[in-house]
C-alpha positions as CSV (number, residue, x, y, z in Angstrom):
1,X,182.9,-74.7,12.0
2,X,180.0,-73.7,9.3
3,X,177.8,-73.8,11.8
4,X,179.8,-71.2,13.7
5,X,179.7,-69.1,10.9
6,X,175.9,-69.4,9.9
7,X,173.9,-70.2,13.3
8,X,170.4,-71.1,12.2
9,X,168.1,-68.0,13.3
10,X,170.9,-65.8,14.0
11,X,170.0,-63.1,12.1
12,X,166.9,-62.3,10.3
13,X,166.3,-61.4,6.5
14,X,166.7,-57.4,5.6
15,X,164.0,-55.5,5.8
16,X,163.4,-53.8,2.3
17,X,161.4,-50.6,1.8
18,X,157.6,-51.3,1.1
19,X,156.5,-51.2,-2.4
20,X,154.4,-48.2,-3.6
21,X,151.3,-48.2,-2.9
22,X,148.4,-45.7,-3.6
23,X,148.2,-43.4,-1.3
24,X,144.2,-41.5,-0.5
25,X,142.7,-39.1,1.7
26,X,141.5,-40.9,4.8
27,X,137.3,-40.3,4.4
28,X,137.5,-38.7,7.7
29,X,139.5,-35.9,6.2
30,X,137.5,-35.1,3.6
31,X,134.2,-35.2,5.2
32,X,135.5,-32.7,8.0
33,X,137.0,-30.9,4.5
34,X,133.3,-31.0,3.3
35,X,131.6,-29.6,6.6
36,X,133.9,-26.8,7.2
37,X,133.1,-25.4,3.3
38,X,129.2,-26.4,3.3
39,X,129.1,-24.8,6.8
40,X,131.0,-21.4,5.7
41,X,128.0,-21.1,2.7
42,X,125.2,-21.5,5.7
43,X,126.7,-19.2,7.7
44,X,127.2,-16.6,4.9
45,X,123.9,-17.0,3.2
46,X,122.3,-16.8,6.4
47,X,124.1,-13.4,7.3
48,X,123.5,-12.0,4.0
49,X,119.5,-12.7,4.5
50,X,119.8,-11.0,7.8
51,X,121.5,-8.0,6.7
52,X,119.0,-7.6,3.7
53,X,116.1,-8.4,6.3
54,X,114.3,-10.8,4.2
55,X,110.8,-12.0,5.7
56,X,110.9,-15.8,7.2
57,X,114.1,-15.8,8.3
58,X,112.9,-19.1,10.6
59,X,111.4,-20.7,7.7
60,X,114.5,-20.1,5.6
61,X,116.9,-20.7,8.1
62,X,115.5,-24.7,8.2
63,X,115.2,-24.9,4.3
64,X,118.6,-23.7,4.1
65,X,120.3,-26.3,6.7
66,X,118.2,-29.1,4.5
67,X,120.0,-27.5,1.7
68,X,123.3,-27.9,3.3
69,X,123.1,-31.2,4.4
70,X,121.7,-32.7,1.4
71,X,125.3,-30.5,-0.2
72,X,127.6,-32.5,2.1
73,X,125.7,-36.0,0.6
74,X,126.0,-34.6,-3.2
75,X,129.4,-33.9,-2.4
76,X,130.3,-37.1,-0.8
77,X,129.1,-38.9,-4.4
78,X,131.6,-36.0,-6.0
79,X,134.2,-37.6,-4.1
80,X,133.7,-41.1,-4.9
81,X,133.8,-40.6,-8.4
82,X,137.3,-37.8,-8.1
83,X,138.7,-40.7,-6.1
84,X,139.3,-42.6,-9.1
85,X,141.5,-39.9,-10.3
86,X,143.5,-39.8,-7.7
87,X,146.6,-41.7,-8.8
88,X,146.5,-39.5,-12.6
89,X,147.7,-36.2,-14.0
90,X,146.7,-32.9,-12.5
91,X,145.1,-31.7,-15.7
92,X,143.3,-34.7,-15.7
93,X,141.8,-34.5,-12.3
94,X,141.1,-30.8,-13.0
95,X,139.3,-32.1,-15.7
96,X,137.5,-34.6,-14.4
97,X,136.5,-31.9,-11.3
98,X,135.0,-29.6,-14.0
99,X,133.0,-32.2,-15.7
100,X,131.7,-34.4,-13.2
101,X,130.8,-31.4,-10.4
102,X,128.4,-29.5,-13.1
103,X,125.6,-32.0,-13.0
104,X,126.2,-32.5,-8.8
105,X,125.7,-28.3,-9.3
106,X,122.2,-29.1,-10.9
107,X,120.9,-31.5,-8.5
108,X,121.9,-29.4,-5.4
109,X,120.2,-26.0,-7.4
110,X,117.1,-28.3,-8.2
111,X,116.6,-29.4,-4.4
112,X,117.1,-26.0,-3.8
113,X,113.9,-24.9,-5.9
114,X,111.9,-27.3,-4.7
115,X,112.6,-26.4,-1.0
116,X,112.0,-22.7,-1.7
117,X,109.2,-22.9,-4.1
118,X,106.4,-22.3,-1.3
119,X,108.7,-19.8,0.5
120,X,108.3,-17.2,-2.8
121,X,104.2,-17.8,-2.8
122,X,104.4,-16.7,0.6
123,X,106.7,-13.9,0.7
124,X,104.2,-12.3,-2.3
125,X,101.1,-12.9,0.2
126,X,103.5,-10.7,2.9
127,X,104.4,-8.0,0.0
128,X,100.7,-7.5,-0.3
129,X,99.1,-7.0,2.4
130,X,102.5,-4.5,4.0
131,X,101.8,-2.2,0.7
132,X,98.0,-3.1,0.9
133,X,98.2,-4.3,-2.8
134,X,95.9,-7.0,-3.7
135,X,98.0,-9.8,-5.6
136,X,97.3,-12.6,-7.4
137,X,97.9,-15.6,-9.8
138,X,95.7,-16.8,-12.5
139,X,95.1,-19.8,-13.8
140,X,97.8,-19.5,-16.2
141,X,100.3,-18.9,-13.2
142,X,100.8,-14.9,-14.2
143,X,101.3,-12.5,-11.1
144,X,98.5,-9.8,-11.1
145,X,97.7,-6.7,-9.0
146,X,94.7,-5.0,-8.9
147,X,95.2,-1.1,-9.8
148,X,92.7,1.8,-9.7
149,X,91.7,3.4,-12.9
150,X,90.0,6.2,-13.7
151,X,87.6,6.6,-16.5
152,X,85.1,8.9,-17.6
153,X,81.7,7.3,-17.9
154,X,79.0,8.1,-20.9
155,X,77.2,11.7,-20.2
156,X,74.0,11.3,-19.5
157,X,71.3,13.6,-21.7
158,X,71.3,17.4,-20.5
159,X,74.8,17.1,-18.9
160,X,78.5,18.2,-21.1
161,X,80.5,15.6,-19.2
162,X,79.9,12.7,-18.0
163,X,81.1,11.1,-14.2
164,X,84.6,10.1,-13.7
165,X,84.3,6.7,-12.1
166,X,87.3,4.7,-10.1
167,X,87.5,1.5,-10.9
168,X,89.4,-1.7,-10.5
169,X,91.7,-3.1,-13.5
170,X,94.2,-6.3,-13.0
171,X,97.4,-5.7,-14.7
172,X,100.2,-8.7,-15.1
173,X,103.2,-7.6,-13.6
174,X,105.2,-11.1,-13.5
175,X,104.4,-13.5,-16.8
176,X,103.9,-17.0,-15.6
177,X,107.1,-19.1,-15.7
178,X,108.4,-20.6,-18.9
179,X,110.4,-23.5,-18.9
180,X,113.0,-21.8,-20.1
181,X,112.5,-19.7,-17.3
182,X,112.6,-22.9,-15.1
183,X,116.0,-23.7,-16.3
184,X,117.5,-20.1,-16.4
185,X,116.9,-20.2,-12.7
186,X,118.2,-23.2,-11.8
187,X,121.3,-22.6,-13.7
188,X,121.7,-19.2,-11.7
189,X,121.5,-21.3,-8.9
190,X,123.3,-24.0,-9.7
191,X,126.4,-21.8,-11.1
192,X,126.6,-20.6,-7.3
193,X,127.1,-24.2,-6.2
194,X,129.0,-25.2,-9.1
195,X,131.5,-23.1,-7.9
196,X,131.6,-24.0,-4.2
197,X,132.1,-27.5,-5.4
198,X,135.2,-26.3,-7.6
199,X,136.6,-25.0,-4.5
200,X,136.1,-28.1,-2.3
201,X,137.5,-29.8,-5.1
202,X,140.6,-27.5,-4.9
203,X,141.0,-28.3,-1.5
204,X,140.6,-31.8,-1.9
205,X,143.7,-32.1,-4.9
206,X,145.8,-30.3,-2.2
207,X,144.9,-32.1,0.8
208,X,145.7,-35.3,-2.0
209,X,148.9,-33.5,-2.9
210,X,149.7,-33.2,0.7
211,X,149.3,-36.7,1.5
212,X,151.3,-38.0,-1.6
213,X,154.2,-35.7,-0.6
214,X,154.2,-37.1,3.0
215,X,154.0,-40.7,1.6
216,X,156.6,-39.9,-0.9
217,X,159.2,-39.1,1.9
218,X,158.3,-42.1,4.0
219,X,159.0,-44.0,0.9
220,X,162.8,-41.9,0.6
221,X,163.2,-42.4,4.0
222,X,162.9,-46.1,4.2
223,X,165.2,-46.5,0.9
224,X,167.7,-44.1,2.8
225,X,167.2,-46.4,5.9
226,X,167.5,-49.5,3.7
227,X,170.8,-48.2,2.4
228,X,172.2,-47.0,5.3
229,X,171.2,-50.7,7.1
230,X,173.3,-52.0,4.3
231,X,176.4,-50.2,4.6
232,X,176.1,-51.0,8.1
233,X,175.8,-54.6,7.5
234,X,178.6,-54.4,4.9
235,X,180.9,-53.2,7.6
236,X,179.8,-55.6,10.2
237,X,180.5,-58.6,8.3
238,X,184.3,-57.2,7.4
239,X,184.9,-57.5,10.8
240,X,183.8,-61.4,11.3
241,X,185.8,-63.3,8.5
242,X,189.0,-61.1,9.5
243,X,188.7,-62.3,13.4
244,X,188.2,-66.3,11.7
245,X,191.2,-65.9,10.0
246,X,193.5,-64.5,12.9
247,X,191.6,-67.0,15.8
248,X,191.9,-70.0,12.9
249,X,195.5,-69.7,12.5
250,X,196.0,-69.5,16.1
251,X,194.0,-72.7,16.5
252,X,196.0,-74.7,14.1
253,X,199.6,-72.9,15.6
254,X,197.7,-74.4,18.7
255,X,197.0,-78.0,17.1
256,X,200.8,-78.2,15.5
257,X,202.8,-77.2,18.6
258,X,201.1,-80.2,20.3
259,X,198.6,-78.3,22.9
260,X,195.3,-80.3,22.4
261,X,193.6,-79.2,25.8
262,X,194.4,-75.5,24.9
263,X,193.3,-75.9,21.5
264,X,190.1,-77.5,22.9
265,X,189.2,-74.6,25.1
266,X,190.2,-72.5,22.3
267,X,187.3,-74.1,20.5
268,X,185.0,-73.5,23.1
269,X,185.4,-70.0,23.8
270,X,185.2,-69.3,19.9
271,X,182.0,-71.2,20.3
272,X,180.7,-68.5,22.7
273,X,182.0,-66.3,21.0
274,X,180.3,-66.3,17.7
275,X,177.1,-67.4,19.4
276,X,177.5,-64.1,21.3
277,X,178.3,-61.8,18.3
278,X,176.2,-63.7,15.9
279,X,173.0,-63.4,18.0
280,X,172.5,-59.7,17.2
281,X,170.9,-57.7,14.0
282,X,174.2,-56.6,12.6
283,X,172.3,-53.2,12.1
284,X,171.0,-52.7,16.3
285,X,172.9,-51.4,18.7
286,X,173.9,-53.6,21.9
287,X,174.0,-52.4,25.9
288,X,177.5,-51.6,26.1
289,X,177.6,-54.2,28.7
290,X,177.6,-57.1,26.1
291,X,180.0,-55.4,23.9
292,X,182.9,-55.6,27.1
293,X,181.3,-59.5,27.5
294,X,182.1,-59.7,24.1
295,X,185.3,-58.0,24.2
296,X,185.9,-60.7,27.5
297,X,185.2,-63.3,25.5
298,X,187.7,-62.7,22.6
299,X,190.9,-61.9,24.9
300,X,189.9,-65.3,26.7
301,X,190.4,-66.8,23.3
302,X,193.7,-64.8,22.8
303,X,194.8,-65.8,26.2
304,X,195.3,-69.5,25.5
305,X,198.1,-68.4,23.2
306,X,199.3,-65.7,25.6
307,X,198.9,-67.2,28.8
308,X,201.9,-65.5,30.4
309,X,201.8,-62.4,28.4
310,X,198.2,-61.0,28.2
311,X,196.5,-58.8,31.1
312,X,193.3,-57.7,30.3
313,X,191.8,-54.9,32.2
314,X,187.9,-53.9,31.8
315,X,186.3,-50.5,33.2
316,X,182.3,-50.2,33.1
317,X,181.4,-48.2,35.7
318,X,177.3,-49.5,36.7
319,X,175.3,-46.4,35.0
320,X,177.0,-46.8,31.6
321,X,176.4,-50.3,31.4
322,X,172.8,-49.5,29.5
323,X,174.3,-47.7,27.2
324,X,173.8,-48.3,23.3
325,X,176.6,-49.0,21.0
326,X,176.9,-50.6,17.5
327,X,177.9,-54.3,17.8
328,X,181.4,-55.9,17.7
329,X,182.2,-51.8,17.2
330,X,185.2,-52.6,19.7
331,X,186.5,-55.7,18.5
332,X,188.6,-53.9,15.6
333,X,190.3,-52.2,18.2
334,X,191.0,-54.9,20.8
335,X,192.4,-57.3,17.8
336,X,194.8,-54.7,16.8
337,X,196.4,-54.2,20.5
338,X,196.7,-58.1,21.1
339,X,198.5,-58.1,17.4
340,X,200.4,-54.7,17.1
341,X,201.1,-54.8,21.3
342,X,201.1,-58.3,22.8
343,X,202.6,-60.5,19.9
344,X,205.5,-58.1,19.1
345,X,206.7,-58.9,23.0
346,X,207.6,-61.5,25.0
347,X,207.0,-59.6,28.3
348,X,203.4,-58.9,29.6
349,X,201.2,-56.4,27.8
350,X,198.1,-54.7,29.7
351,X,194.9,-54.3,27.5
352,X,192.5,-51.5,29.0
353,X,188.8,-51.3,28.1
354,X,187.4,-48.3,29.7
355,X,184.3,-46.2,29.4
356,X,183.3,-43.1,30.8
357,X,180.5,-40.4,30.3
358,X,181.8,-36.3,29.4
359,X,179.1,-34.1,29.1
360,X,176.3,-36.1,27.9
361,X,178.8,-38.0,25.7
362,X,179.9,-41.9,25.9
363,X,183.6,-41.8,25.6
364,X,185.0,-45.4,25.2
365,X,189.2,-46.1,25.2
366,X,190.7,-49.2,24.5
367,X,194.7,-48.8,25.4
368,X,197.7,-50.8,25.8
369,X,201.6,-50.7,27.3
370,X,203.0,-52.4,24.7
371,X,205.7,-51.0,21.9
372,X,203.2,-48.3,20.1
373,X,202.5,-48.1,16.9
374,X,204.0,-50.2,14.0
375,X,205.9,-48.4,11.0
376,X,202.6,-49.9,8.6
377,X,200.2,-47.9,10.8
378,X,202.7,-45.0,10.7
379,X,200.8,-43.0,7.6
380,X,197.1,-43.9,8.1
381,X,194.6,-45.9,9.3
382,X,194.3,-49.9,9.4
383,X,191.7,-51.7,7.8
384,X,190.4,-52.5,11.7
385,X,190.4,-48.4,12.6
386,X,189.0,-47.8,9.2
387,X,186.1,-50.1,9.8
388,X,185.2,-48.9,12.7
389,X,185.4,-45.0,12.0
390,X,183.1,-45.7,9.1
391,X,180.7,-48.1,11.3
392,X,180.2,-45.0,13.3
393,X,180.2,-42.3,10.8
394,X,177.2,-44.3,9.3
395,X,175.6,-45.0,12.4
396,X,175.8,-41.5,13.9
397,X,176.7,-39.2,11.2
398,X,179.5,-37.1,11.4
399,X,178.8,-35.8,15.3
400,X,181.4,-38.5,16.8
401,X,184.7,-38.0,17.6
402,X,187.6,-41.2,16.5
403,X,191.2,-41.1,17.1
404,X,193.8,-43.4,17.8
405,X,197.1,-42.3,17.9
406,X,200.5,-43.8,19.9
407,X,200.7,-42.4,23.6
408,X,203.7,-42.1,26.0
409,X,204.0,-46.0,27.4
410,X,202.0,-47.3,24.5
411,X,199.4,-47.1,22.3
412,X,195.6,-45.5,22.6
413,X,192.2,-45.8,20.8
414,X,189.1,-43.4,21.7
415,X,185.6,-43.1,20.7
416,X,183.3,-40.3,21.2
417,X,179.7,-40.8,20.3
418,X,176.5,-39.4,21.5
419,X,175.3,-40.9,24.8
420,X,171.8,-42.8,24.6
421,X,170.1,-45.2,26.7
422,X,167.4,-47.3,27.0
423,X,163.8,-45.3,28.5
424,X,163.8,-48.0,31.4
425,X,167.4,-47.6,32.1
426,X,166.8,-43.7,32.5
427,X,164.1,-43.9,34.4
428,X,166.2,-45.5,37.1
429,X,168.7,-43.2,37.0
430,X,166.5,-40.3,37.8
431,X,165.1,-42.5,40.4
């Protein structure tokens, strides 16, 4: 009998929620955020250049495009550093961004200076051409311009005044760039890129927070599902010992009254019943047809005890055969009908198990024409009925209907749950 209670492979071990794993933003999402940010930078700077009507638009555009591409590459490097702090506190992440974004900004600024260095010389030459000026740089790098200067030449003997002479003189309009000037310009460019990188870092941290929040929600849902599965499993396990206790009592009565043939037939039916009932995962739903077959097996067992008194009627429409219900949900209801109707009288009693569809809901009834409800059940649900109600609420929430009460000529229990079918059954029904 022990093998009936725990057949090998009858049930898989309960699944536990996955342990908490580090959450990170996928590289594809990170790369898209970088491209969007730097593409926006490229568009805005180009628009500004067009509005200001700078010269050499094409030459500046392709250099600017190179800076943008390299900026994306440098931002990827920054991401490799910042992702090391993904699981740290927010203030640590912000501090890391403030510290590590600065050298990256310096590198981008330096690249920018190198690429646009020759543009400055070209712009100086174009400015001189447009304004008819003579601009040049001396050996020290100072920018010179030739300006006319009027001078009075010394007077010749016999003249009161000398002649006015116009001469050209070179004037420094921009001194040569010093080391301090170089770093000042580099810092000015780098600061703009620095704030751009901080803007991206803020976007990255927002994306990371979103992914971590969704991961936390998934973990919470896994724990809720695990708790719900444990509740369903516990309620399901309450059914088997109760049923086994009653069937063993019945089997004992057959043996003690000298009815070995009927006892052997009952043992075989019990074996088939448990093989059928324990084969399913306790928290999973089963086709309604399988549930009806299971109750037929149970009543076959009880028919060994009451061959002259028990009559069974099963009414299952073909289009509801694949509807899903919790496994063994009807067993306590059928068992109550046997216990309080068939056992309580010496006449024939008909137990009817029926299903129908009403307004997209599945309605299942278990009824009998026995003496009605016993005195001990007048003031509330019995253990079996309470178990059924609790299992339905755990599985479907408050969206259920459950009633159990005497009716004229017997007793009736009704279940109303959402009607669900597998996709294949729904497709066949539409055809």
